[in-house]
C-alpha positions as CSV (number, residue, x, y, z in Angstrom):
1,M,10.1,-21.8,-10.8
2,N,10.4,-19.1,-13.1
3,V,7.1,-17.4,-12.8
4,S,8.8,-17.4,-8.9
5,L,12.2,-15.9,-10.3
6,A,10.1,-12.8,-12.3
7,G,7.9,-12.3,-9.6
8,D,11.1,-11.2,-7.3
9,A,12.9,-9.8,-10.5
10,S,10.0,-7.4,-10.4
11,R,9.6,-6.8,-6.9
12,S,13.2,-5.9,-6.5
13,R,12.9,-3.9,-10.3
14,R,10.0,-2.3,-8.4
15,S,11.3,-1.5,-4.6
16,G,14.8,-0.2,-6.7
17,A,12.3,2.3,-8.4
18,G,10.3,3.1,-5.2
19,L,13.8,4.3,-3.4
20,L,15.0,6.7,-6.1
21,L,11.6,7.8,-5.9
22,L,12.2,8.5,-2.5
23,L,14.9,10.3,-2.8
24,G,13.5,12.7,-6.0
25,S,11.1,13.6,-3.8
26,C,13.7,14.8,-2.1
27,L,15.3,17.4,-3.8
28,P,12.7,19.8,-4.1
29,I,12.9,20.3,-0.9
30,L,16.7,21.8,-0.9
31,G,15.2,24.2,-2.9
32,G,14.7,26.9,0.1
33,V,15.9,25.0,3.2
34,L,19.7,24.3,1.4
35,I,20.4,28.3,1.5
36,A,18.4,29.8,4.2
37,P,21.7,30.0,6.5
38,V,23.4,31.8,3.7
39,L,20.6,34.5,2.9
40,P,22.2,37.1,5.5
41,R,25.8,36.6,3.8
42,I,24.1,36.8,0.6
43,A,22.4,40.0,1.2
44,G,26.0,41.3,2.6
45,H,27.5,40.8,-0.8
46,F,24.7,42.7,-2.9
47,A,24.4,45.1,-0.4
48,G,23.9,48.3,-1.9
49,G,22.4,47.5,-5.1
50,A,18.7,48.7,-6.0
51,N,16.0,47.0,-3.8
52,T,18.3,44.5,-2.7
53,A,16.2,44.3,0.6
54,L,13.5,43.0,-1.6
55,L,15.2,41.0,-3.9
56,I,17.2,39.1,-1.0
57,P,14.0,37.0,0.4
58,I,13.0,36.5,-2.8
59,V,16.2,34.0,-3.9
60,L,15.1,31.9,-0.9
61,T,11.2,31.4,-2.2
62,L,11.3,31.5,-6.0
63,P,11.9,27.7,-6.4
64,A,8.2,27.5,-4.0
65,L,6.8,29.9,-6.1
66,M,7.4,28.3,-9.1
67,I,6.1,25.0,-8.1
68,A,2.3,26.5,-7.2
69,L,2.8,28.6,-10.3
70,F,3.9,25.6,-12.7
71,S,3.2,21.7,-11.1
72,P,-0.1,21.9,-13.4
73,C,1.1,22.5,-16.4
74,A,3.5,19.7,-15.3
75,G,1.1,16.8,-14.4
76,W,-0.5,17.7,-18.2
77,V,2.9,17.8,-20.0
78,A,3.3,14.3,-17.8
79,D,0.2,13.0,-19.6
80,R,1.3,13.6,-22.8
81,L,4.7,13.6,-23.4
82,G,5.4,10.6,-20.3
83,R,6.3,11.0,-16.7
84,K,9.6,9.1,-16.8
85,R,10.8,11.5,-20.6
86,L,10.0,14.8,-18.4
87,L,11.9,13.3,-14.6
88,I,14.8,13.0,-16.5
89,L,14.4,16.3,-18.6
90,A,13.6,18.2,-14.9
91,M,16.7,17.0,-13.4
92,L,18.9,17.7,-15.9
93,V,17.6,21.3,-15.7
94,Y,17.6,20.9,-12.3
95,G,21.9,19.9,-11.8
96,I,22.6,22.8,-14.5
97,C,20.1,26.3,-13.0
98,G,20.9,24.9,-9.0
99,P,24.8,25.4,-9.1
100,L,24.2,28.5,-11.6
101,P,25.0,31.1,-9.1
102,L,28.1,29.6,-8.2
103,L,29.7,31.6,-11.8
104,L,26.6,34.4,-11.2
105,N,27.3,38.1,-9.8
106,D,24.6,39.8,-10.9
107,L,21.4,39.0,-8.1
108,T,18.9,40.0,-11.7
109,A,20.7,36.7,-13.1
110,I,20.2,34.3,-9.8
111,L,17.2,34.7,-9.6
112,L,16.4,33.8,-13.2
113,S,18.6,30.6,-12.2
114,R,16.2,29.9,-9.1
115,A,13.5,30.4,-11.7
116,G,14.7,27.9,-13.5
117,L,15.2,25.3,-10.7
118,G,11.9,25.9,-9.6
119,L,10.4,24.6,-13.0
120,A,12.9,21.8,-12.3
121,E,11.4,21.4,-9.2
122,A,8.1,21.0,-10.6
123,A,8.1,19.1,-12.6
124,I,9.9,16.1,-10.3
125,M,7.9,16.3,-7.6
126,T,4.4,16.0,-9.4
127,C,6.0,13.6,-11.7
128,C,7.8,11.2,-8.7
129,T,4.1,11.6,-6.7
130,T,2.3,10.3,-10.3
131,L,4.7,7.7,-10.8
132,I,4.7,6.6,-7.2
133,G,0.3,6.1,-8.1
134,D,1.3,4.5,-11.2
135,Y,3.7,1.9,-9.5
136,Y,2.3,0.9,-6.5
137,E,-1.8,0.2,-5.4
138,G,-3.2,-0.3,-1.9
139,Q,-1.0,-0.5,1.5
140,A,2.1,-0.9,-1.1
141,R,1.0,3.1,-2.4
142,A,0.4,3.8,1.1
143,R,3.1,2.8,2.7
144,L,5.6,4.4,0.1
145,L,3.3,7.7,1.1
146,A,3.8,7.7,4.4
147,W,8.0,7.2,3.8
148,Q,7.9,10.4,1.2
149,T,6.5,12.4,3.9
150,I,9.0,11.0,6.4
151,A,12.4,10.8,3.7
152,T,10.6,15.2,2.6
153,S,10.4,16.1,6.9
154,L,13.6,14.6,7.6
155,S,15.6,15.7,4.4
156,A,14.7,19.0,5.5
157,A,16.1,18.9,8.1
158,T,19.4,17.6,7.2
159,F,19.7,20.3,4.0
160,F,19.2,22.5,7.1
161,M,22.6,21.9,8.5
162,V,24.0,21.2,5.6
163,G,23.7,24.4,4.3
164,G,24.9,25.9,7.4
165,M,27.8,24.2,7.0
166,L,28.4,24.9,3.7
167,G,27.6,28.1,4.4
168,E,31.0,28.3,6.3
169,H,32.6,28.3,3.9
170,G,31.3,30.7,1.5
171,W,27.5,31.9,0.8
172,R,28.5,30.3,-2.8
173,T,29.2,26.9,-1.9
174,P,25.8,25.5,-0.6
175,F,24.6,26.1,-4.3
176,S,27.0,23.2,-5.4
177,V,24.6,20.9,-3.8
178,Y,22.1,21.3,-6.2
179,F,24.6,18.7,-9.3
180,I,23.5,15.6,-7.3
181,G,20.8,16.6,-10.0
182,L,23.2,15.3,-12.9
183,L,23.7,12.0,-11.1
184,F,19.8,10.9,-11.1
185,V,19.2,11.3,-14.7
186,P,21.3,8.3,-15.5
187,L,19.9,6.4,-12.5
188,M,16.9,7.3,-13.2
189,Q,16.9,6.2,-17.1
190,L,18.0,2.7,-15.9
191,A,16.1,2.4,-13.0
192,L,12.3,3.9,-14.3
193,W,10.1,2.8,-16.4
194,E,7.1,4.5,-18.6
195,P,3.2,3.2,-17.2
196,L,1.5,4.6,-19.9
197,R,3.9,3.2,-22.4
198,A,3.2,-0.5,-20.6
199,K,-0.6,0.1,-21.0
200,A,-0.3,0.3,-24.5
201,S,2.4,-2.6,-25.8
202,Q,0.4,-4.8,-23.6
203,S,-3.5,-3.2,-25.3
204,V,-4.8,-3.1,-21.9
205,L,-7.1,0.2,-21.2
206,P,-7.9,1.0,-17.0
207,A,-11.5,0.8,-16.7
208,A,-11.3,4.0,-15.9
209,M,-9.9,5.9,-19.1
210,G,-11.7,8.0,-21.2
211,T,-13.0,9.6,-17.7
212,R,-13.9,13.0,-16.7
213,F,-11.4,14.5,-14.9
214,P,-12.3,14.6,-11.5
215,W,-12.6,18.5,-11.2
216,R,-14.5,17.9,-8.2
217,S,-12.9,15.9,-5.7
218,L,-9.6,17.5,-6.6
219,S,-10.8,20.7,-5.9
220,V,-11.8,20.1,-2.1
221,I,-8.6,17.8,-2.0
222,C,-6.9,20.9,-2.8
223,L,-8.4,22.5,-0.7
224,L,-7.6,20.8,2.9
225,T,-3.9,20.1,1.5
226,M,-3.3,23.7,1.1
227,V,-5.1,24.4,4.7
228,A,-2.4,22.1,5.8
229,T,0.4,23.4,4.4
230,L,-0.8,26.4,5.6
231,G,-0.6,25.1,9.4
232,F,2.9,22.3,8.4
233,F,5.3,25.6,7.6
234,I,4.1,27.5,10.4
235,V,6.7,25.4,13.0
236,P,9.9,25.6,11.2
237,V,9.3,29.2,9.9
238,Q,7.9,31.0,12.9
239,T,9.0,29.3,16.1
240,G,12.4,30.8,16.2
241,F,10.4,34.2,16.2
242,L,8.0,33.5,18.7
243,L,10.8,31.6,21.1
244,G,12.7,34.9,20.4
245,H,9.7,36.7,22.3
246,L,10.1,34.6,25.4
247,G,13.7,35.8,25.4
248,I,14.9,33.0,23.7
249,D,17.0,33.6,21.0
250,S,19.3,30.4,21.2
251,P,20.0,28.7,17.7
252,K,20.4,25.7,19.0
253,S,17.1,25.5,21.1
254,T,15.3,26.8,17.6
255,G,16.6,23.8,16.1
256,M,16.0,21.1,18.5
257,A,12.4,22.1,18.7
258,I,12.2,22.4,14.8
259,G,13.6,18.8,14.7
260,I,11.8,17.5,17.2
261,S,8.2,18.8,15.3
262,H,10.4,16.5,12.5
263,A,11.1,13.9,14.4
264,A,7.2,13.9,15.7
265,V,6.1,14.2,12.5
266,F,8.5,10.6,11.6
267,V,5.5,8.7,13.8
268,G,2.9,10.4,12.7
269,A,3.4,9.6,9.1
270,L,4.7,6.1,10.2
271,S,0.6,5.4,11.9
272,F,-0.8,5.9,8.6
273,R,0.5,2.6,7.4
274,W,-2.1,1.5,10.4
275,L,-4.7,4.4,10.0
276,S,-5.7,4.6,6.3
277,R,-8.0,2.2,6.5
278,F,-9.8,4.5,8.2
279,G,-10.7,6.5,5.1
280,P,-9.5,10.3,4.2
281,G,-12.1,12.1,6.0
282,L,-11.6,10.5,9.7
283,L,-8.0,10.4,9.4
284,L,-7.9,14.4,8.2
285,S,-10.4,15.6,10.8
286,A,-8.3,14.0,13.0
287,A,-4.9,15.2,12.3
288,F,-6.4,18.7,11.8
289,L,-8.0,18.6,15.5
290,I,-4.2,17.9,16.2
291,S,-2.0,19.9,14.5
292,G,-4.7,22.9,15.2
293,I,-4.4,22.5,19.3
294,G,-0.3,22.0,18.8
295,L,-0.5,25.2,17.3
296,L,-3.3,26.8,19.6
297,L,-0.4,25.4,22.1
298,L,2.4,27.2,20.6
299,A,0.6,30.2,20.6
300,T,0.4,30.7,23.9
301,A,3.2,29.3,25.3
302,I,5.4,30.8,28.3
303,D,8.5,28.8,28.6
304,Y,10.7,26.9,26.5
305,R,9.3,23.1,27.7
306,A,5.6,24.5,26.4
307,V,7.2,25.2,22.9
308,V,8.9,21.8,22.0
309,I,5.2,20.3,23.5
310,A,3.1,22.4,21.3
311,V,5.4,21.7,17.9
312,L,5.4,18.1,19.4
313,I,2.0,18.1,19.6
314,N,1.9,19.9,15.7
315,G,4.3,17.1,14.1
316,L,2.3,14.2,15.1
317,G,-0.8,15.9,13.3
318,C,0.9,17.0,10.5
319,G,2.7,13.5,10.0
320,L,-0.9,12.0,9.7
321,M,-2.5,15.1,7.7
322,L,0.5,14.7,4.8
323,P,0.3,11.4,3.5
324,T,-3.3,11.4,3.7
325,V,-3.8,13.8,1.2
326,V,-2.2,12.7,-1.2
327,N,-2.9,8.5,-1.0
328,W,-6.2,10.4,-1.4
329,A,-5.3,12.5,-4.1
330,L,-3.4,9.5,-5.9
331,S,-6.7,7.3,-5.6
332,S,-8.9,9.7,-6.7
333,L,-7.5,9.4,-10.4
334,S,-7.3,7.0,-13.4
335,L,-3.4,6.6,-14.7
336,E,-4.7,9.0,-17.8
337,H,-5.1,11.9,-15.3
338,R,-2.6,11.6,-12.7
339,G,-0.4,14.0,-14.1
340,R,-2.6,16.3,-14.0
341,G,-4.3,15.4,-10.7
342,T,-0.8,15.0,-9.2
343,G,0.3,18.6,-10.5
344,M,-2.6,20.4,-8.8
345,F,-2.0,18.6,-5.5
346,T,1.5,19.7,-5.7
347,A,0.3,23.3,-6.9
348,S,-1.8,23.3,-4.2
349,F,1.1,22.2,-0.8
350,F,4.1,24.3,-2.5
351,G,1.1,27.1,-2.6
352,G,0.6,26.8,0.8
353,Q,4.5,27.0,2.0
354,F,4.8,29.9,0.0
355,A,1.8,31.7,1.3
356,S,2.1,30.6,4.8
357,P,4.5,33.6,5.9
358,L,2.5,35.6,4.2
359,L,-0.4,35.0,5.7
360,V,1.1,34.9,9.9
361,M,3.2,38.6,8.8
362,A,-0.7,40.3,7.3
363,L,-2.3,38.7,10.2
364,S,0.2,40.5,12.6
365,G,-0.2,43.7,10.6
366,A,-3.8,43.4,10.8
367,G,-3.6,44.5,15.0
368,G,-2.2,41.0,16.7
369,G,1.3,40.1,17.1
370,R,3.0,37.4,15.9
371,A,1.5,35.0,18.5
372,E,-2.1,36.1,17.9
373,A,-1.6,35.4,14.1
374,V,-0.7,31.5,15.1
375,A,-3.6,31.3,16.9
376,L,-6.1,32.4,14.0
377,V,-4.1,30.2,11.6
378,G,-4.9,27.6,14.8
379,W,-8.6,28.2,14.6
380,G,-8.0,27.7,11.4
381,V,-7.1,24.2,11.5
382,L,-9.7,23.1,14.1
383,L,-12.4,24.9,11.4
384,A,-10.7,22.3,8.6
385,A,-11.1,19.6,11.3
386,V,-14.7,19.9,10.6
387,F,-15.0,20.1,7.4
388,S,-13.0,17.0,7.4
389,L,-15.4,14.9,8.1
390,I,-18.5,16.4,5.4
391,A,-15.1,16.5,2.8
392,P,-15.1,13.2,1.2
393,R,-19.0,13.1,0.3
394,L,-18.5,17.2,-1.1
395,A,-15.5,15.4,-3.6
396,G,-18.5,12.4,-4.3
397,L,-16.8,9.5,-2.7
398,R,-14.8,9.5,-6.1
399,L,-11.4,7.0,-5.4
400,L,-10.3,4.3,-8.0
401,D,-8.3,2.3,-4.9
402,P,-9.5,-1.0,-3.5
403,I,-8.2,0.1,-0.1
404,A,-9.0,3.4,-0.2
405,V,-13.0,2.4,-0.9
406,K,-13.0,0.4,1.6
407,G,-11.6,2.8,4.3
408,D,-14.2,5.0,2.7
409,M,-17.3,2.7,3.4
410,A,-15.4,2.4,6.7
411,L,-16.2,5.7,7.4
412,H,-20.4,5.8,6.8
C-alpha cells in the first residue's frame, strides 16, 4: 500500500514538473511573435532617429539570434551548474529584461534589453528540453516531446493575437506580458528537482557516464534540425507576402491560413507518439517529403484555396519532423552531456528560425521572386528527405534510449 502511494506521489510530481516544463518551453516563443504586431508603431515612435530602419527589425529578431549563439554555452553551464539552478536564474532575468522597454525611451537601450531577454531564452529553452530528457524515458519522453511541439506551435499563434490586442493600447503594452517569467521562479523552485544532484546522492552512475561527447551524431542531428526549421518558418513569415502577390491583402485571410498550418502541426506532432517506433531516419524522410511538397505547392499556388492546402500539408510534415529530431537528440545523449547537447540542438533550431527569412530574401534578390525562393527551399527540404534515410548510419546509430534503439533497429 505504501509502495503504491509512493508511486502515485512520484507520478503526480513528475506530471506536475512535465506540465511546468511544457509551459516554460513556450516562453522563448514570446521573444518574437509577441511584439511583431506593434513593430510599425515602434518604428513610428522612433522615426527620425539614426539607423531606425535598420534597428527596428533587429528588435524583433535579436532574441532568436541570441538563442542561436548562446544555447551551446547555456547547455555547458547547465551540465556544470545544474539545470534547475540555471533555469530559475534565467526565468528571473527573463522577467526583468523582458518588460524593460515599458520604461526605456532609447532604441539602443531597448536592443540591450532584448539581448538580455535572448540570453535568458537560450537558457530556458535548453534547460526545459534537457529536463524533459532527464525526467522521462521511452514512450513517456516521446509523448511529452510531441506535446512540447504542439504547445510551442499553438502558443506562437496565441501570442501573436495577444500582442495585437494589447498593441491597440500602445506599443509598450505587449512588453508587460514578459513579467510572467517572475511567476515561474517560485513554481519551478518548488516543483522541479536537480537530476544530476539526485544521481550523485544515490551514488549511482549511469553506464554511459564518462563517455566522450557524441560530436558525430549531434552534428548530423543539428544539420537536419536547421534544415527543418528553415522550412518550418517559411509559412508564418512568407504566407502573407505570397497572398499579397495573389491580390489577397486581408490580415484575416493570412491569419486563418497560418492558423490552419498550426492546426496541422498539432496533428502531425500527435502522430509522432504512434509512429516513433519506425526510427528517426524513416520518420524524418517522410516528414521532409511531406513538408517539401507543401512548400512547392505554396510556391505555385494560384488562389487562396491552393495556399490553404499547401500550408496544411506543410504543417503535417513539420509537426512530425520537430519532435522526431528533438527525441533523436535526447536519445543520443547521456546524462552528463545532455545539457550541452541540447544547447547545440536549440542553437540549430533557432539558427534556422533566424536564417529562414534571410535565406528567402537572398534567393529572391539573386534573380527570382519570393515564390521562386520558397520553391528552392522546398527542393532543399526534399533533398533532406533523401539524406535522412542514411543519416542514422552517418550519425553512428548512437542511441541510448531503449525505445529509440528498438525503432532504429526496425528501420534497418
